[in-house]
C-alpha positions as CSV (number, residue, x, y, z in Angstrom):
1,M,-26.3,12.4,-46.7
2,R,-29.4,12.1,-44.6
3,T,-29.2,8.3,-44.3
4,P,-25.8,8.2,-42.5
5,Q,-26.9,11.0,-40.2
6,L,-30.0,9.1,-39.4
7,V,-28.0,6.0,-38.6
8,W,-25.7,8.0,-36.3
9,L,-28.6,9.5,-34.5
10,M,-30.2,6.1,-34.0
11,L,-26.9,4.7,-32.6
12,V,-26.5,7.6,-30.2
13,F,-30.1,7.2,-29.0
14,L,-29.6,3.5,-28.5
15,L,-26.4,4.0,-26.6
16,L,-28.1,6.6,-24.3
17,T,-31.1,4.3,-23.9
18,I,-28.8,1.4,-22.8
19,S,-26.6,3.4,-20.6
20,A,-29.3,5.5,-18.9
21,P,-30.3,2.8,-16.4
22,I,-26.7,2.1,-15.5
23,L,-26.0,5.8,-14.9
24,A,-29.2,6.1,-12.9
25,Q,-28.2,3.0,-10.8
26,G,-25.0,4.6,-9.7
27,L,-21.6,3.2,-8.7
28,T,-21.8,0.3,-6.3
29,L,-19.6,-0.3,-3.4
30,G,-18.0,-3.4,-5.1
31,E,-17.3,-1.4,-8.2
32,S,-15.8,1.4,-6.1
33,I,-13.4,-1.0,-4.4
34,E,-12.4,-2.6,-7.7
35,I,-11.6,0.8,-9.2
36,A,-9.6,1.8,-6.2
37,L,-7.6,-1.4,-6.1
38,R,-6.8,-0.9,-9.8
39,E,-6.0,2.8,-9.8
40,N,-4.8,3.8,-6.4
41,D,-1.2,5.0,-6.4
42,E,-0.4,3.5,-3.0
43,I,-1.3,0.1,-4.2
44,K,0.7,0.5,-7.4
45,A,3.7,1.4,-5.3
46,M,3.3,-1.7,-3.1
47,E,2.9,-3.8,-6.3
48,E,6.3,-2.5,-7.6
49,K,7.9,-3.3,-4.2
50,H,6.6,-6.9,-4.4
51,K,8.1,-7.2,-7.9
52,A,11.4,-5.9,-6.6
53,A,11.3,-8.5,-3.9
54,K,10.7,-11.3,-6.4
55,Y,13.7,-10.1,-8.4
56,G,15.7,-10.2,-5.2
57,V,14.9,-13.9,-4.9
58,M,16.1,-14.5,-8.5
59,E,19.3,-12.7,-7.7
60,S,19.9,-14.8,-4.6
61,V,19.4,-18.0,-6.6
62,G,21.8,-16.7,-9.2
63,N,24.5,-16.4,-6.6
64,F,24.8,-20.2,-6.4
65,L,25.5,-20.5,-10.1
66,P,28.9,-19.9,-11.7
67,S,29.6,-16.4,-13.0
68,M,31.5,-15.7,-16.2
69,N,33.3,-12.6,-17.4
70,I,35.7,-11.7,-20.1
71,S,38.4,-9.1,-20.1
72,T,40.9,-7.9,-22.6
73,T,43.9,-5.5,-22.3
74,Y,46.5,-4.2,-24.7
75,S,49.4,-2.0,-23.4
76,R,52.6,-0.4,-24.6
77,A,55.4,0.7,-22.3
78,E,59.0,1.9,-22.5
79,G,61.8,2.5,-20.0
80,G,62.4,0.8,-16.7
81,R,65.5,-0.9,-15.4
82,Q,67.7,-3.0,-17.8
83,F,69.1,-6.3,-16.7
84,E,72.1,-7.9,-18.5
85,F,72.4,-11.7,-18.8
86,P,75.5,-13.5,-20.3
87,I,74.6,-15.9,-23.0
88,A,78.0,-17.1,-24.3
89,T,81.6,-17.0,-23.1
90,R,84.9,-18.0,-25.0
91,A,88.2,-18.4,-23.0
92,D,91.7,-19.7,-23.5
93,L,91.8,-23.0,-21.8
94,T,95.6,-22.9,-21.1
95,T,95.7,-19.4,-19.6
96,G,92.1,-19.1,-18.6
97,Q,91.9,-15.7,-20.3
98,I,88.4,-14.7,-21.6
99,L,88.7,-14.1,-25.3
100,Y,85.0,-13.4,-26.0
101,E,81.8,-12.8,-24.0
102,A,78.3,-12.2,-25.2
103,S,75.3,-11.0,-23.2
104,V,71.8,-9.7,-23.7
105,K,70.1,-6.8,-22.0
106,T,66.4,-7.0,-21.2
107,S,63.7,-5.4,-19.1
108,F,60.9,-7.1,-17.1
109,L,58.6,-4.3,-18.4
110,E,56.9,-5.6,-21.5
111,E,56.9,-3.0,-24.3
112,R,53.9,-4.6,-25.9
113,A,51.4,-6.8,-24.2
114,H,48.0,-8.3,-25.1
115,D,46.0,-10.2,-22.5
116,T,42.5,-11.5,-23.1
117,K,40.9,-14.1,-20.8
118,L,37.6,-15.7,-20.1
119,E,37.1,-16.3,-16.4
120,V,34.5,-18.6,-14.8
121,V,34.0,-18.5,-10.9
122,Q,32.1,-21.1,-9.1
123,P,31.4,-20.5,-5.4
124,I,32.0,-23.6,-3.3
125,F,31.6,-22.4,0.2
126,Q,30.8,-18.9,1.5
127,G,30.3,-19.6,5.2
128,G,26.5,-20.0,4.7
129,A,26.1,-16.6,3.3
130,L,24.5,-17.8,0.1
131,W,21.9,-19.8,1.9
132,S,21.3,-17.0,4.4
133,Q,20.8,-14.5,1.6
134,L,18.4,-16.8,-0.3
135,G,16.3,-17.2,2.9
136,L,16.5,-13.5,3.5
137,S,15.3,-12.6,0.0
138,R,12.5,-15.2,0.3
139,A,11.3,-13.8,3.6
140,Q,11.4,-10.3,2.1
141,R,9.3,-11.4,-0.8
142,S,6.8,-12.9,1.6
143,A,6.8,-9.8,3.7
144,A,6.3,-7.6,0.6
145,E,3.3,-9.9,-0.5
146,Y,1.6,-9.4,2.8
147,E,2.3,-5.7,2.9
148,L,0.6,-5.6,-0.5
149,R,-2.4,-7.4,0.9
150,A,-2.4,-5.2,3.9
151,K,-2.4,-2.1,1.7
152,Q,-5.3,-3.5,-0.4
153,H,-7.3,-4.2,2.7
154,E,-6.5,-0.7,4.0
155,I,-7.6,0.9,0.7
156,A,-10.7,-1.2,0.6
157,L,-11.6,-0.2,4.1
158,R,-11.0,3.5,3.3
159,V,-13.3,3.2,0.2
160,Q,-16.0,1.5,2.3
161,V,-15.8,4.3,5.0
162,A,-15.8,7.0,2.2
163,Y,-18.6,5.3,0.4
164,Y,-20.8,5.2,3.4
165,G,-19.7,8.7,4.3
166,V,-21.1,10.0,1.0
167,L,-24.4,8.2,1.5
168,E,-24.6,9.5,5.1
169,A,-23.9,13.0,3.9
170,E,-26.6,12.7,1.3
171,K,-29.1,11.5,3.9
172,M,-28.2,14.4,6.2
173,L,-28.7,16.8,3.3
174,E,-32.0,15.2,2.6
175,A,-33.0,15.7,6.2
176,M,-31.9,19.4,6.0
177,E,-33.9,19.8,2.8
178,E,-36.9,18.4,4.5
179,A,-36.3,20.6,7.5
180,V,-36.1,23.7,5.2
181,G,-39.4,22.7,3.7
182,L,-41.0,22.3,7.1
183,A,-39.6,25.7,8.2
184,R,-41.0,27.4,5.1
185,E,-44.4,25.8,5.8
186,H,-44.1,27.0,9.4
187,V,-43.5,30.5,8.3
188,R,-46.5,30.4,6.0
189,V,-48.7,29.0,8.7
190,A,-47.5,31.6,11.3
191,Q,-48.1,34.4,8.9
192,A,-51.6,33.1,8.1
193,L,-52.4,32.8,11.8
194,Y,-51.0,36.3,12.4
195,Q,-53.1,37.7,9.6
196,A,-56.2,36.0,11.1
197,G,-55.4,37.7,14.4
198,M,-54.8,34.3,16.2
199,T,-51.1,35.0,17.0
200,G,-48.8,37.9,17.6
201,R,-46.0,39.3,15.5
202,A,-43.4,37.7,17.7
203,E,-44.4,34.2,16.4
204,T,-43.9,35.2,12.8
205,L,-40.4,36.5,13.7
206,R,-39.5,33.3,15.5
207,A,-40.6,31.4,12.5
208,D,-38.2,33.5,10.3
209,V,-35.4,32.9,12.7
210,L,-36.0,29.1,12.6
211,L,-36.0,29.3,8.7
212,S,-32.7,31.2,8.7
213,S,-31.1,28.8,11.1
214,T,-32.3,25.8,9.1
215,L,-31.0,27.3,5.8
216,Q,-27.6,27.6,7.6
217,D,-27.7,24.0,8.6
218,R,-28.5,23.0,5.0
219,L,-25.5,24.9,3.7
220,R,-23.3,23.1,6.2
221,A,-24.7,19.8,5.1
222,E,-24.0,20.7,1.4
223,N,-20.4,21.5,2.2
224,H,-20.0,18.3,4.2
225,L,-21.3,16.3,1.2
226,T,-19.0,18.1,-1.2
227,V,-16.0,17.2,1.0
228,A,-17.1,13.6,1.4
229,R,-17.5,13.2,-2.4
230,R,-14.0,14.7,-3.0
231,A,-12.5,12.4,-0.5
232,F,-14.1,9.4,-2.2
233,N,-12.8,10.6,-5.6
234,S,-9.3,10.9,-4.2
235,L,-9.3,7.2,-3.1
236,L,-10.3,6.2,-6.6
237,N,-7.5,8.3,-8.0
238,Q,-9.8,10.4,-10.2
239,D,-10.4,14.1,-10.5
240,L,-11.9,15.6,-7.2
241,E,-14.5,17.5,-9.2
242,V,-16.0,14.4,-10.9
243,A,-19.7,14.0,-10.1
244,V,-20.3,11.1,-7.8
245,S,-23.4,9.0,-8.1
246,L,-23.5,6.1,-5.7
247,A,-26.0,3.2,-5.5
248,K,-28.0,2.5,-2.4
249,A,-26.1,0.6,0.2
250,E,-27.1,-3.0,0.6
251,E,-28.3,-4.3,4.0
252,L,-25.5,-6.0,5.8
253,S,-26.0,-9.4,7.3
254,A,-25.2,-9.6,11.0
255,L,-21.9,-11.2,12.1
256,E,-22.8,-14.2,14.2
257,I,-19.4,-14.5,15.9
258,T,-18.0,-14.0,19.4
259,L,-15.3,-11.6,20.4
260,E,-12.8,-14.4,21.1
261,E,-13.4,-15.8,17.6
262,C,-12.9,-12.4,16.1
263,I,-9.5,-12.1,17.9
264,Q,-8.4,-15.6,16.9
265,K,-9.4,-14.9,13.2
266,A,-7.4,-11.6,13.3
267,F,-4.3,-13.4,14.7
268,S,-4.5,-15.9,11.8
269,E,-5.7,-13.8,8.9
270,N,-4.7,-10.2,9.4
271,P,-2.3,-9.3,6.6
272,G,-0.5,-6.7,8.7
273,L,0.3,-9.2,11.4
274,R,1.4,-11.8,8.8
275,S,3.7,-9.1,7.3
276,Y,5.3,-8.5,10.7
277,Q,5.8,-12.2,11.2
278,E,7.7,-12.3,7.9
279,Q,9.7,-9.3,9.0
280,V,10.8,-11.3,12.0
281,K,12.0,-14.0,9.7
282,V,13.9,-11.4,7.6
283,A,15.7,-10.3,10.8
284,G,16.5,-13.9,11.7
285,K,18.0,-14.6,8.2
286,S,20.1,-11.4,8.7
287,V,21.7,-12.9,11.7
288,G,22.7,-15.9,9.6
289,L,24.1,-13.7,7.0
290,A,26.2,-11.8,9.5
291,R,27.4,-15.0,11.0
292,S,28.9,-16.1,7.7
293,G,31.6,-13.5,8.1
294,F,33.3,-15.6,10.6
295,F,34.0,-18.5,8.1
296,P,36.4,-18.8,5.2
297,N,35.4,-18.5,1.5
298,L,36.2,-21.0,-1.2
299,N,35.9,-20.5,-4.9
300,L,36.8,-22.6,-8.0
301,I,38.2,-20.5,-10.8
302,F,38.9,-21.4,-14.4
303,D,40.7,-19.1,-16.8
304,Y,41.2,-19.4,-20.5
305,G,42.8,-16.8,-22.7
306,W,45.6,-15.4,-24.8
307,H,48.9,-13.6,-23.8
308,E,51.3,-12.3,-26.4
309,D,53.0,-9.1,-27.6
310,K,50.5,-8.3,-30.4
311,Y,46.8,-7.9,-30.4
312,R,45.9,-11.1,-32.0
313,F,44.5,-14.5,-31.1
314,D,47.1,-16.9,-32.0
315,P,46.3,-20.6,-31.2
316,D,49.8,-21.1,-30.2
317,A,49.6,-18.3,-27.6
318,D,46.5,-19.5,-25.6
319,F,46.5,-20.8,-22.1
320,W,44.2,-22.2,-19.5
321,M,44.4,-22.4,-15.7
322,V,42.3,-23.9,-12.9
323,M,42.6,-22.5,-9.4
324,G,41.0,-23.2,-6.0
325,V,41.0,-19.9,-4.1
326,A,40.4,-19.8,-0.4
327,S,40.3,-16.7,1.8
328,W,39.6,-16.1,5.4
329,D,39.3,-12.7,7.2
330,L,41.2,-13.5,10.4
331,F,41.1,-10.0,11.8
332,T,38.6,-7.3,10.9
333,N,39.0,-4.9,13.8
334,G,35.8,-6.2,15.3
335,R,33.7,-5.4,12.4
336,N,32.3,-8.8,11.8
337,L,31.4,-9.3,15.5
338,A,29.8,-5.8,15.7
339,R,27.7,-6.7,12.5
340,F,26.7,-10.0,14.1
341,N,25.6,-8.4,17.4
342,Q,23.8,-5.6,15.5
343,S,21.8,-8.2,13.5
344,K,20.9,-10.1,16.7
345,A,19.7,-6.9,18.3
346,G,17.6,-6.1,15.3
347,Y,16.1,-9.6,15.5
348,R,15.1,-9.1,19.1
349,Q,13.7,-5.7,18.3
350,M,11.5,-7.2,15.6
351,R,10.2,-9.9,18.0
352,H,9.3,-7.3,20.6
353,E,7.5,-5.1,17.8
354,L,5.6,-8.3,16.7
355,E,4.3,-8.9,20.2
356,A,3.4,-5.2,20.6
357,F,1.5,-5.3,17.3
358,R,-0.4,-8.5,18.4
359,D,-1.4,-6.7,21.6
360,G,-2.5,-3.6,19.6
361,L,-4.4,-5.8,17.2
362,K,-6.3,-7.5,20.0
363,L,-7.3,-4.1,21.4
364,Q,-8.4,-2.8,18.0
365,V,-10.6,-5.9,17.4
366,T,-12.1,-5.6,20.9
367,Q,-12.9,-1.9,20.3
368,A,-14.3,-2.6,16.8
369,Y,-16.5,-5.4,18.1
370,L,-17.9,-3.3,20.9
371,D,-18.4,-0.3,18.5
372,L,-20.4,-2.7,16.2
373,E,-22.6,-3.9,19.2
374,E,-23.2,-0.3,20.3
375,A,-24.1,0.8,16.7
376,R,-26.5,-2.1,16.3
377,N,-28.3,-1.3,19.6
378,G,-28.2,2.4,18.7
379,L,-29.8,1.8,15.4
380,E,-32.8,0.2,16.9
381,L,-33.2,3.1,19.3
382,A,-32.7,5.6,16.5
383,Q,-35.4,3.9,14.4
384,R,-37.9,4.0,17.4
385,A,-37.0,7.6,18.1
386,L,-37.5,8.6,14.4
387,A,-40.9,6.9,14.3
388,S,-41.9,8.7,17.6
389,A,-40.6,12.1,16.3
390,Q,-42.5,11.7,13.0
391,E,-45.8,11.0,14.9
392,N,-45.1,13.8,17.4
393,Y,-44.6,16.3,14.6
394,R,-47.7,15.2,12.8
395,V,-49.9,15.6,15.9
396,T,-48.2,18.9,17.0
397,E,-48.4,20.4,13.6
398,A,-52.1,19.6,13.2
399,S,-52.8,21.0,16.7
400,Y,-50.8,24.2,15.9
401,R,-52.8,24.8,12.7
402,E,-56.0,24.6,14.8
403,G,-54.5,26.9,17.5
404,L,-54.4,24.1,20.1
405,A,-50.6,24.0,20.4
406,T,-48.1,26.8,20.9
407,Q,-45.4,27.9,18.4
408,V,-42.8,26.6,20.8
409,D,-44.4,23.2,20.7
410,E,-44.3,23.3,16.9
411,I,-40.7,24.4,16.6
412,D,-39.6,21.9,19.3
413,A,-41.4,19.1,17.3
414,Q,-39.8,20.2,14.1
415,V,-36.3,20.4,15.6
416,T,-36.7,17.0,17.2
417,L,-37.8,15.4,13.9
418,T,-34.7,16.8,12.1
419,E,-32.4,15.7,14.8
420,S,-33.9,12.2,14.7
421,R,-33.5,11.9,11.0
422,V,-29.8,13.0,11.2
423,T,-29.2,10.7,14.1
424,H,-30.8,7.8,12.3
425,A,-28.6,8.4,9.2
426,Q,-25.4,8.7,11.3
427,T,-26.2,5.6,13.4
428,R,-27.1,3.5,10.3
429,Y,-24.0,4.3,8.4
430,G,-21.9,4.2,11.5
431,M,-23.0,0.6,12.0
432,Y,-21.9,-0.1,8.4
433,K,-18.5,1.5,9.0
434,A,-18.1,-0.3,12.3
435,Q,-18.8,-3.7,10.7
436,A,-16.4,-2.9,7.8
437,R,-13.6,-2.0,10.3
438,L,-14.1,-5.3,12.2
439,E,-14.1,-7.4,9.1
440,N,-11.0,-5.6,7.9
441,L,-9.2,-6.4,11.1
442,M,-10.0,-10.0,10.7
443,G,-8.4,-10.0,7.3
444,A,-11.6,-10.2,5.3
445,M,-11.6,-8.6,1.9
446,P,-15.1,-7.5,0.9
447,H,-16.6,-9.3,-2.1
448,F,-19.6,-7.8,-3.9
449,E,-21.4,-9.0,-7.0
């Protein structure tokens, strides 16, 4: 009994040993995006829409092919008007007197009837409706494909923003933790100086106030981190309470590209714009479909079946028939014309919406480009400010311990250091978010190893 237990313990230990470094490393940004693209319900919904559009193309192709149906009926009936038909007459040829007359009574209502037939219908001409419907369904399929891509890009961007948001919140909490540690140390030093008679009671009270304020800031940072982690879990379609451990963000390479190049790339690659362009094609095909109502329809029909008074399939009672059926709606109370004008108005509407989307996309790219430039410059300033704040706190804190600086100087240096750390974290991850938004607008899907 001990041997199997020992084997199981060794296996568990080996598994934990192997998985420990992976767990410690945390979830990377690439892995997070991959999970979201696989599990997010919004993407799953768009995938089903894309599948439906593919089936729509298959249906449109099938409209060109012959359709076949079989029907059978058996009926019994009684009553109805009787008709009498003479079938034989006998008369005296010399006198012309009718000596005998025979007749039969019948009804045009069949008392028993069996009718079974197989019908094949081949469309010949539908006024261009079949070709317009095929083009419409193909455009809808392309539009659905680009809508799916647009949704994937949107979810990827939201995951990036949420991922960087969690890391930013963690850095802010670290800054608050360090601020609490500094505040506690300040309280200890203030009390030591007070006990040595070097300061007054007011300075110890101000130190306590600073500690209380810093503890409140830390609580806010903890709450902010909790919300950020739950928002991240929501995008990955997992329980909000799941513990989140993220890997350190990789340094981003600077985009060596001009604003005009960004705009042109967005015009050619942005999936949202491509989807709008396909929607314009859909509206154009709808015009052709509405125009087909002004033309006649022509179908070739072949029937083969049985018609007799009993429900049976007698070889002597079968029949076949070939027909060419043409129909033309000459007057529809203006419905066809109204449908045609409605489709043209919808087409013009989509063209205007496309131009409005292009203008809006250009503005978004411009704003994202400027935000990224601002964030890059801001990060350099934040790094210099943080280095200055750290050195300032080191000098001021040493001077305060020796009684060469006032408590106000000490508190001011500590607050400045905390603010610099928070600003640095916000600026750094703000730059990451800005670059992610710009790349997303240019139609780039992030790829990570």
